[in-house]
C-alpha positions as CSV (number, residue, x, y, z in Angstrom):
1,M,186.7,-15.6,-128.3
2,N,186.0,-14.8,-132.0
3,R,188.8,-14.8,-134.6
4,L,188.4,-12.5,-137.5
5,A,190.6,-12.3,-140.6
6,F,190.7,-9.8,-143.5
7,K,192.8,-8.8,-146.5
8,M,194.1,-5.4,-147.5
9,K,196.5,-4.1,-150.2
10,L,199.7,-2.3,-149.7
11,H,201.2,0.0,-152.4
12,P,204.3,-1.4,-154.0
13,G,207.6,-0.2,-152.4
14,Q,205.8,0.7,-149.1
15,E,206.7,-2.5,-147.1
16,A,209.3,-0.9,-144.8
17,E,207.2,2.2,-144.2
18,Y,204.1,0.2,-143.3
19,K,206.2,-1.8,-140.8
20,R,207.8,1.3,-139.4
21,R,204.4,3.0,-138.8
22,H,203.1,-0.1,-137.1
23,D,206.2,-0.5,-135.0
24,E,205.5,3.1,-133.8
25,L,201.7,2.5,-133.3
26,W,200.2,5.4,-131.5
27,P,199.5,4.6,-127.8
28,E,196.0,6.1,-128.1
29,L,195.1,3.8,-131.0
30,K,196.5,0.8,-129.2
31,A,194.3,1.7,-126.2
32,L,191.2,2.2,-128.4
33,L,191.7,-1.2,-130.0
34,K,192.1,-2.8,-126.5
35,E,189.0,-1.0,-125.2
36,A,187.0,-2.5,-128.1
37,G,188.1,-6.0,-126.9
38,I,190.6,-6.6,-129.7
39,A,193.5,-9.0,-128.7
40,D,196.1,-11.1,-130.4
41,Y,196.1,-8.9,-133.5
42,S,198.6,-9.7,-136.3
43,I,199.1,-8.4,-139.8
44,F,201.1,-10.5,-142.3
45,L,202.5,-9.4,-145.7
46,E,202.5,-11.5,-148.8
47,P,205.5,-9.9,-150.6
48,D,204.8,-11.1,-154.1
49,T,201.4,-9.5,-154.2
50,N,201.6,-6.8,-151.4
51,D,198.5,-8.3,-149.9
52,L,198.2,-7.8,-146.2
53,F,196.4,-10.4,-144.1
54,G,195.1,-9.3,-140.7
55,V,194.0,-11.8,-138.0
56,L,192.6,-10.8,-134.6
57,K,190.6,-12.0,-131.7
58,V,187.7,-10.2,-130.2
59,E,185.3,-11.3,-127.4
60,H,182.3,-9.5,-128.9
61,P,182.7,-8.4,-132.6
62,G,179.8,-5.9,-132.2
63,R,182.1,-3.8,-129.9
64,M,184.1,-3.0,-133.0
65,D,181.1,-1.4,-134.8
66,D,181.8,2.1,-133.7
67,L,185.6,2.2,-134.2
68,H,185.1,4.0,-137.5
69,L,183.5,6.9,-135.7
70,H,186.4,7.5,-133.3
71,P,188.7,10.5,-134.1
72,V,191.9,8.5,-133.4
73,M,190.8,5.8,-135.9
74,K,190.1,8.5,-138.5
75,Q,193.5,10.1,-137.9
76,W,195.2,6.7,-138.3
77,W,193.4,6.1,-141.6
78,A,194.4,9.5,-142.9
79,Y,198.0,8.8,-141.9
80,M,198.0,5.4,-143.7
81,K,196.1,6.4,-146.9
82,D,199.2,7.3,-148.9
83,I,200.7,3.7,-148.6
84,M,197.7,1.4,-149.1
85,D,194.4,1.1,-150.9
86,T,191.7,3.1,-149.2
87,N,188.0,3.9,-149.5
88,P,186.7,7.5,-149.9
89,D,186.6,7.9,-146.1
90,N,190.3,6.9,-145.9
91,S,189.5,3.6,-144.3
92,P,191.6,0.7,-145.7
93,V,189.9,-1.4,-148.4
94,S,189.4,-4.5,-146.2
95,I,188.0,-7.8,-147.5
96,P,186.7,-10.1,-144.8
97,L,188.1,-13.7,-145.1
98,K,186.1,-16.8,-144.4
99,E,187.7,-19.3,-142.0
100,V,187.9,-22.7,-143.6
101,F,190.2,-24.5,-141.1
102,Y,191.4,-24.0,-137.5
103,L,193.6,-26.2,-135.4
104,E,193.6,-25.3,-131.7
């Protein structure tokens, strides 16, 4: 199982809204992520900087390559663009993080 981590940026004052939207994650988005092999997915907030840190496990990272083409993913990004930093296609600005330590 591969672990992937990334960083995103939440707009100031949007912490509660971000959590609310994820607490109400669309069932079709959850199913799409599971179908791509994503498991054990967490997002953490650093409240002083509004940095979001995502960590997930995926059996085959290549299975995630086409997620950006799926209509449900595009709808989610459009839904989230008002509360976080995004790219022109509405995808979140996401910076991959390099693993430097892991204790199993």
